[in-house]
C-alpha positions as CSV (number, residue, x, y, z in Angstrom):
1,M,0.0,0.0,0.0
2,V,2.8,2.4,0.9
3,L,4.6,1.6,-2.4
4,V,1.5,2.4,-4.4
5,V,1.2,5.8,-2.7
6,V,4.9,6.5,-3.3
7,I,4.6,5.7,-7.0
8,F,1.4,7.8,-7.3
9,V,3.1,10.8,-5.5
10,A,6.2,10.4,-7.7
11,A,4.0,10.3,-10.8
12,V,2.1,13.4,-9.8
13,A,5.3,15.2,-8.8
14,V,7.3,14.3,-11.9
15,G,4.5,14.0,-14.4
16,A,3.7,11.5,-17.1
17,S,7.4,10.7,-17.6
18,A,7.5,8.8,-14.3
19,L,4.6,6.6,-15.4
20,W,6.3,6.0,-18.8
21,W,9.5,4.9,-17.0
22,I,7.6,2.5,-14.7
23,H,5.7,1.1,-17.6
24,N,8.9,0.6,-19.7
25,D,10.8,-0.9,-16.8
26,G,8.2,-3.5,-16.5
27,L,8.4,-4.2,-20.2
28,A,12.1,-4.6,-20.0
29,A,11.8,-7.2,-17.2
30,E,9.2,-9.1,-19.3
31,A,11.4,-9.0,-22.4
32,A,14.3,-10.4,-20.5
33,T,12.3,-13.5,-19.7
34,S,10.6,-14.0,-23.1
35,A,11.7,-16.4,-25.8
36,P,14.3,-15.2,-28.4
37,I,13.0,-13.8,-31.7
38,A,13.5,-16.0,-34.7
39,V,15.1,-14.2,-37.7
40,T,15.1,-15.7,-41.2
41,V,18.2,-15.0,-43.3
42,P,18.0,-15.6,-47.0
43,A,20.4,-18.2,-48.5
44,P,23.3,-16.8,-50.5
45,R,22.9,-16.9,-54.2
46,A,24.8,-19.5,-56.3
47,A,27.8,-18.2,-58.2
48,A,27.6,-18.0,-61.9
49,V,29.6,-20.6,-63.8
50,A,31.7,-19.1,-66.6
51,V,32.3,-21.0,-69.8
52,T,35.5,-19.9,-71.4
53,V,37.2,-20.6,-74.7
54,P,40.6,-22.4,-74.3
55,A,43.5,-20.0,-74.3
56,Q,45.0,-21.2,-77.6
57,R,41.8,-20.5,-79.5
58,S,40.8,-17.0,-80.6
59,N,37.3,-15.5,-81.1
60,T,38.0,-15.6,-84.9
61,E,38.5,-19.3,-84.8
62,V,35.4,-19.9,-82.7
63,R,33.4,-17.8,-85.1
64,A,34.7,-19.7,-88.1
65,W,34.0,-23.0,-86.4
66,G,30.5,-21.8,-85.5
67,R,29.7,-20.8,-89.1
68,A,31.1,-24.1,-90.4
69,N,28.8,-26.0,-88.0
70,G,25.6,-24.2,-88.8
71,H,25.6,-21.5,-86.0
72,T,24.5,-18.0,-86.8
73,V,27.5,-15.8,-85.7
74,S,27.9,-12.0,-86.0
75,D,31.2,-10.5,-87.2
76,R,31.6,-8.3,-84.1
77,G,30.5,-8.2,-80.5
78,P,30.6,-10.8,-77.7
79,L,30.3,-14.5,-78.6
80,P,27.0,-16.1,-77.7
81,K,27.3,-18.3,-74.6
82,A,25.6,-21.2,-76.5
83,L,28.3,-21.0,-79.2
84,V,31.1,-20.9,-76.7
85,A,29.6,-23.9,-74.9
86,A,29.2,-25.9,-78.2
87,Y,32.7,-25.1,-79.2
88,A,34.1,-26.1,-75.8
89,A,32.2,-29.4,-75.9
90,A,33.4,-30.2,-79.4
91,H,37.0,-29.4,-78.5
92,S,37.2,-30.9,-75.0
93,S,39.9,-33.4,-74.4
């Protein structure tokens, strides 16, 4: 009974901030005893696998091979990944 009176008098003397402190202190004690919060972390993305032309072959040779084997190949620009993969499969040891 005396504790309630002291809290009430303190709340009146200090204002609403004392009630806020008492309320939050009770929440902190409750949070300390509650179960931990589960956090979901996304899985890392898989790394891209690069298909490369063997070092001894040039883009010109790959383009010539592609044309000779029925692939549509431009004269300039990057080689299509499908062409590089087909060339590598045909020339793998």
